[in-house]
N, C-alpha and C positions, 0 to 999 in steps of 0.2 A: 783508320781501320787497319788492323794488323791481320795479315794472312799468313797462316802457317803452312809449311811444306809438309805434305803427307808422304812419308817414305815409301809406302807401298806403290804409290803412283809413279814415283821415280823409278822404282824397280821394274814396274810394268813397261815403262818406256824403254828401258834397257833390254828387257826380254823381247819386246816387239822389234827393237833394232836388230837383234840377232836373227829373228824370223825374216825380216826384210833383207838383211845381208845374204842369208842363205837362199832366199827366193831369187834375188838378182844374180847370185852366183850360178844357180841352176838354170835360170831362164833368160838371162841377158837383159838388155835394155827394154824397158816397158814404160807405158804412159803412167802418169800419176794416178789417173782414174782406175786403170786396170790393177795397179798395185794395191790400191785401197780396197778394191773388190776381192782380190785374191787372198789377201792376208786376213785371217780370221781374228779381227780386232776392230774396235771402233775407228772410223776414218780419222778422227782427231788424234788418236793414239798413234796411228800409222804415220801421220804427218809429223808428229813430235819425234817419232823414232827416226824419220828421215832427217830432221833437223839435227838430231844427235849424231847421226852418221856423217852429215855434211860438216858439222863442227870438227869431227875427227878426220876430215878429208878422205872418207872412205867411199863417198859417192860423188857423182858429177851429174849435172843437169844439162840437157840438150834441147834445142828448139826443134820440134818435129814439124811436119807439114801442117798439122792442125792442133797439136797440143805439145806439152812439154814431156820429154822422156827423162828417165833417171836410169843410171847404170852404175856399176862399181867403178871407182876411180882407177883401180888396178887390181891385181890379184893379191891384195893385202889380206891379212888374217882377219877373222871375224872380230867384232867389237868385244872388248872385255867388259863384262857387267859386274 
């Protein structure tokens, strides 16, 4: 079975990655659950956007007391889409 890549979905991941970056820049470290609730996009898309940012070394993950936290890796510029 062949699966094609749908360009608009890739663009959506990049767009949401920008939203995530700006949210983290404005609010600082947050749990993955809170981030998924606060970003107005499907949870799967938010997680894909986090993967994009992680691949670009723009975010880092931390162990919190009860859940994982995500924050910006440094004061890098927002992702280029």
